[in-house]
LUMKEBA-971756 format. One line per 10 residues: their letters; for each residue x, y, z of N, C-alpha, C. Coordinates in steps of 0.05 Angstrom, whole numbers, plus 5000, padded with zeros to 4 digits. Example, Ala and Ser with C-alpha at 12.3 -4.5 7.8 and 13.67 -1.06 7.14 Angstrom:
<pts>
as) 5264 4886 5156 5246 4910 5156 5264 4934 5156 ~ 5257 4955 5142 5273 4979 5143 5258 5001 5157
</pts>
This chain:
<pts>
mprlllpsll) 7453 1963 6952 7430 1950 6965 7411 1938 6945 ~ 7403 1951 6922 7386 1939 6902 7398 1914 6890 ~ 7425 1912 6888 7438 1889 6876 7435 1864 6895 ~ 7434 1868 6921 7430 1846 6940 7401 1838 6942 ~ 7383 1855 6937 7354 1850 6940 7345 1828 6920 ~ 7352 1830 6894 7343 1811 6874 7355 1783 6880 ~ 7381 1780 6885 7390 1753 6891 7378 1742 6917 ~ 7373 1758 6937 7360 1749 6962 7332 1739 6957 ~ 7317 1754 6940 7290 1745 6933 7290 1719 6918 ~ 7310 1715 6899 7311 1690 6884 7318 1667 6903
vllaacgprh) 7336 1670 6922 7342 1649 6941 7317 1643 6958 ~ 7303 1663 6967 7279 1659 6983 7258 1644 6967 ~ 7253 1652 6941 7234 1638 6925 7242 1609 6920 ~ 7268 1604 6916 7277 1576 6912 7272 1559 6937 ~ 7276 1571 6960 7272 1557 6986 7243 1550 6990 ~ 7225 1567 6980 7196 1562 6984 7184 1544 6963 ~ 7199 1537 6942 7189 1521 6921 7184 1492 6929 ~ 7172 1476 6911 7166 1449 6918 7192 1433 6924 ~ 7190 1415 6943 7213 1398 6950 7212 1373 6933 ~ 7235 1364 6924 7237 1339 6908 7250 1318 6926
epagtaeapp) 7236 1295 6928 7246 1273 6944 7268 1259 6928 ~ 7288 1249 6942 7309 1233 6928 7296 1208 6916 ~ 7307 1198 6894 7297 1174 6881 7299 1151 6901 ~ 7278 1134 6901 7278 1111 6918 7266 1116 6945 ~ 7258 1140 6952 7245 1146 6978 7215 1139 6975 ~ 7206 1119 6989 7178 1109 6987 7160 1123 7006 ~ 7170 1131 7029 7152 1142 7050 7157 1172 7054 ~ 7135 1186 7053 7136 1215 7057 7142 1222 7086 ~ 7155 1244 7091 7160 1251 7119 7134 1259 7133 ~ 7132 1256 7159 7107 1263 7173 7102 1293 7170
qvvlhgvqlq) 7076 1300 7171 7069 1328 7169 7073 1343 7195 ~ 7071 1328 7217 7074 1341 7243 7091 1323 7261 ~ 7110 1334 7274 7126 1320 7294 7126 1338 7319 ~ 7116 1326 7342 7115 1340 7367 7132 1326 7387 ~ 7144 1341 7405 7161 1330 7426 7151 1338 7453 ~ 7152 1320 7473 7142 1326 7500 7112 1331 7500 ~ 7096 1312 7489 7068 1316 7485 7051 1307 7509 ~ 7032 1323 7516 7011 1316 7536 6986 1308 7520 ~ 6975 1285 7526 6952 1274 7511 6927 1274 7528 ~ 6904 1281 7515 6878 1278 7528 6858 1270 7506
sfegdqlvla) 6840 1252 7514 6819 1243 7495 6793 1246 7510 ~ 6773 1257 7496 6747 1262 7507 6725 1246 7492 ~ 6705 1237 7507 6680 1227 7495 6659 1247 7505 ~ 6649 1263 7487 6632 1285 7496 6648 1304 7513 ~ 6638 1310 7537 6653 1328 7555 6669 1313 7576 ~ 6670 1286 7574 6685 1270 7594 6712 1263 7584 ~ 6732 1267 7601 6760 1259 7595 6761 1229 7600 ~ 6768 1214 7579 6769 1185 7581 6797 1173 7580 ~ 6816 1190 7573 6844 1181 7572 6862 1205 7575 ~ 6883 1202 7590 6903 1223 7593 6930 1210 7592
graasltyqr) 6951 1224 7583 6977 1213 7583 6998 1231 7571 ~ 7020 1219 7564 7042 1235 7553 7059 1217 7534 ~ 7074 1230 7517 7092 1216 7499 7117 1233 7495 ~ 7140 1220 7493 7165 1235 7488 7163 1249 7461 ~ 7152 1235 7440 7148 1247 7414 7124 1235 7401 ~ 7112 1250 7383 7089 1241 7368 7091 1251 7340 ~ 7087 1233 7320 7086 1241 7292 7059 1236 7281 ~ 7051 1253 7262 7024 1251 7250 7026 1254 7220 ~ 7015 1235 7206 7012 1236 7177 6983 1243 7170 ~ 6978 1267 7162 6951 1276 7157 6937 1260 7135
tegavsatdt) 6951 1253 7113 6939 1240 7091 6927 1213 7098 ~ 6941 1198 7116 6931 1171 7124 6917 1172 7151 ~ 6921 1194 7166 6911 1195 7193 6927 1178 7212 ~ 6952 1172 7205 6969 1154 7220 6984 1170 7242 ~ 6985 1158 7266 6998 1170 7289 7018 1150 7300 ~ 7042 1160 7308 7062 1144 7320 7073 1159 7344 ~ 7074 1146 7368 7084 1159 7392 7105 1141 7405 ~ 7126 1154 7417 7147 1139 7430 7146 1145 7460 ~ 7156 1126 7476 7158 1128 7505 7132 1139 7516 ~ 7110 1124 7512 7083 1133 7518 7073 1122 7544
llripgqrga) 7058 1138 7559 7044 1131 7583 7015 1140 7579 ~ 6996 1122 7581 6968 1128 7580 6954 1120 7605 ~ 6936 1137 7615 6920 1131 7639 6891 1131 7631 ~ 6878 1108 7637 6850 1105 7631 6836 1103 7658 ~ 6816 1121 7662 6803 1123 7688 6785 1098 7693 ~ 6781 1093 7719 6762 1073 7727 6734 1084 7726 ~ 6716 1070 7738 6688 1080 7740 6688 1106 7756 ~ 6673 1125 7747 6671 1151 7761 6643 1161 7760 ~ 6637 1180 7778 6611 1192 7778 6607 1210 7755 ~ 6582 1216 7748 6575 1233 7726 6586 1261 7729
eqrapagprg) 6589 1270 7754 6599 1298 7759 6629 1300 7756 ~ 6644 1278 7754 6673 1279 7754 6683 1279 7725 ~ 6698 1300 7717 6708 1303 7690 6736 1291 7687 ~ 6753 1294 7707 6780 1284 7705 6782 1254 7710 ~ 6803 1241 7700 6806 1213 7705 6806 1207 7735 ~ 6796 1184 7743 6796 1176 7771 6824 1174 7781 ~ 6828 1178 7806 6855 1177 7818 6865 1148 7819 ~ 6880 1141 7839 6892 1115 7839 6872 1092 7843 ~ 6848 1098 7852 6828 1077 7856 6813 1072 7829 ~ 6815 1048 7819 6803 1042 7793 6821 1053 7771
gmeiraplme) 6816 1044 7747 6831 1053 7725 6855 1037 7719 ~ 6869 1045 7698 6892 1030 7688 6913 1049 7677 ~ 6938 1040 7677 6960 1055 7665 6973 1036 7645 ~ 6979 1047 7621 6992 1031 7600 7017 1046 7591 ~ 7039 1031 7591 7065 1043 7582 7075 1026 7559 ~ 7087 1039 7539 7099 1025 7516 7120 1043 7503 ~ 7142 1031 7494 7162 1046 7480 7152 1057 7453 ~ 7133 1043 7440 7122 1052 7414 7092 1046 7413 ~ 7077 1066 7404 7049 1063 7399 7043 1074 7371 ~ 7031 1058 7354 7024 1067 7327 6995 1061 7322
gslsshqlta) 6981 1080 7309 6953 1076 7304 6942 1093 7282 ~ 6916 1091 7278 6902 1105 7258 6878 1120 7270 ~ 6877 1146 7265 6855 1162 7275 6829 1154 7261 ~ 6830 1146 7236 6806 1139 7222 6794 1112 7231 ~ 6811 1092 7237 6800 1066 7245 6798 1064 7276 ~ 6810 1082 7290 6810 1082 7320 6823 1056 7330 ~ 6844 1047 7317 6859 1024 7325 6887 1033 7332 ~ 6899 1019 7352 6926 1027 7362 6941 1001 7368 ~ 6967 1000 7361 6984 0978 7368 7007 0988 7385 ~ 7009 0977 7409 7031 0984 7427 7051 0961 7426
sggvvirtae) 7077 0968 7425 7097 0947 7422 7123 0955 7436 ~ 7142 0936 7437 7168 0941 7449 7169 0934 7478 ~ 7149 0921 7488 7148 0914 7517 7126 0931 7530 ~ 7102 0922 7529 7079 0937 7539 7075 0929 7569 ~ 7070 0948 7586 7064 0944 7614 7037 0956 7621 ~ 7019 0940 7632 6993 0949 7640 6991 0946 7670 ~ 6984 0968 7684 6981 0967 7713 6952 0975 7720 ~ 6941 0961 7739 6914 0969 7749 6917 0980 7777 ~ 6897 0994 7786 6898 1006 7813 6896 0984 7834 ~ 6887 0961 7827 6884 0939 7846 6911 0924 7850
gmvartpqat) 6932 0933 7836 6958 0921 7840 6967 0900 7820 ~ 6952 0896 7799 6959 0877 7779 6978 0891 7759 ~ 6999 0876 7751 7018 0886 7730 7020 0864 7709 ~ 7013 0871 7684 7014 0853 7661 7035 0862 7642 ~ 7051 0844 7632 7073 0850 7613 7069 0833 7588 ~ 7070 0846 7565 7068 0832 7539 7085 0846 7518 ~ 7095 0831 7499 7111 0844 7478 7095 0864 7461 ~ 7069 0858 7456 7053 0875 7439 7024 0872 7446 ~ 7009 0894 7443 6980 0894 7447 6967 0912 7427 ~ 6943 0904 7418 6927 0920 7399 6902 0930 7414
ydaparrarg) 6897 0956 7410 6874 0968 7424 6853 0976 7403 ~ 6828 0968 7407 6805 0975 7390 6788 0995 7406 ~ 6790 1021 7399 6777 1042 7415 6746 1039 7415 ~ 6733 1035 7392 6704 1033 7392 6694 1010 7410 ~ 6709 0987 7410 6701 0964 7427 6712 0967 7455 ~ 6730 0985 7460 6744 0989 7486 6756 0963 7495 ~ 6772 0950 7477 6784 0924 7483 6814 0925 7474 ~ 6830 0911 7489 6858 0907 7482 6863 0877 7480 ~ 6879 0870 7460 6885 0841 7455 6914 0838 7451 ~ 6924 0814 7459 6952 0807 7454 6954 0778 7448
kdgvavqgpd) 6970 0771 7428 6974 0743 7420 7002 0733 7423 ~ 7019 0749 7436 7048 0743 7438 7055 0734 7466 ~ 7036 0726 7482 7041 0718 7509 7038 0741 7528 ~ 7031 0734 7553 7028 0755 7574 7037 0742 7601 ~ 7050 0758 7617 7057 0751 7644 7044 0771 7663 ~ 7029 0760 7682 7014 0777 7701 7023 0772 7729 ~ 7027 0793 7744 7034 0791 7772 7013 0807 7788 ~ 7001 0794 7807 6981 0808 7824 6991 0808 7853 ~ 6975 0819 7871 6983 0820 7899 6987 0792 7911 ~ 6971 0773 7903 6975 0746 7914 6972 0724 7892
yalradsfdl) 6980 0730 7868 6979 0710 7847 6999 0718 7824 ~ 7005 0699 7808 7020 0703 7783 7008 0686 7762 ~ 7009 0695 7737 6996 0680 7715 7012 0685 7690 ~ 7013 0664 7673 7025 0666 7646 7005 0654 7627 ~ 7002 0666 7604 6983 0656 7584 6993 0662 7556 ~ 6983 0647 7536 6991 0651 7509 6980 0677 7497 ~ 6955 0684 7505 6942 0707 7494 6922 0718 7515 ~ 6914 0743 7510 6895 0756 7528 6876 0774 7513 ~ 6854 0780 7526 6834 0799 7517 6826 0815 7541 ~ 6828 0841 7540 6822 0859 7562 6799 0878 7555
sfadgtftfe) 6778 0877 7571 6756 0896 7567 6759 0919 7585 ~ 6762 0943 7574 6765 0968 7590 6738 0976 7601 ~ 6716 0968 7588 6689 0975 7597 6683 0964 7624 ~ 6691 0938 7629 6686 0927 7655 6711 0918 7670 ~ 6735 0923 7658 6760 0917 7672 6767 0888 7675 ~ 6756 0870 7657 6761 0842 7660 6781 0832 7639 ~ 6798 0813 7647 6817 0800 7630 6806 0772 7623 ~ 6811 0763 7599 6805 0736 7590 6832 0725 7579 ~ 6840 0702 7590 6865 0690 7581 6859 0665 7565 ~ 6875 0660 7544 6871 0637 7527 6897 0622 7521
gstrtvvgga) 6894 0598 7510 6917 0582 7504 6928 0569 7529 ~ 6953 0562 7528 6966 0550 7551 6968 0571 7573 ~ 6956 0565 7596 6955 0584 7618 6965 0570 7644 ~ 6982 0584 7658 6993 0574 7683 6988 0595 7705 ~ 6976 0587 7727 6970 0605 7749 6981 0595 7775 ~ 6993 0613 7791 7003 0607 7817 6988 0626 7836 ~ 6974 0614 7856 6958 0630 7875 6970 0629 7902 ~ 6970 0653 7916 6979 0654 7944 7009 0658 7947 ~ 7017 0682 7953 7045 0688 7958 7063 0685 7934 ~ 7052 0688 7911 7068 0685 7886 7089 0707 7885
q) 7112 0700 7875 7134 0719 7871 7139 0724 7842
</pts>
């Protein structure tokens, strides 16, 4: 038994020692990888965002976050007594295959085919969108296609204010009103 103890301790110490990266590896592995993540974001005691992601990685040194197959729900206007996100009336839902951002800058880029749905029945699709949390704005410069209950729209770029729920479209814009498919 004493003969096995010393080699076992040496193996254990070797396993706990510093890891050496292979030559040519430029990026360090993430410090945290989570799977099947439920997300919640608060401003004070109010829940302002809820969602989920298939996986989430976090790099503590840069404050970088990356999430896959993400669904975020942003509540609409709600009363002061209501802590949870508003139900289907008001609010927005954002889906994207990839979301990458920085906790320090409060910036997030969603890509891979972003879909934004409002409770009013509007669905917007864009290849990529950037979210600025302090300004509560999302922007996209890669084109957007919007389908509403009785309209359709295409534009070169958009700016979305989450504070008041308004879209601004820029560049070449085409709108079809009434019974659009």
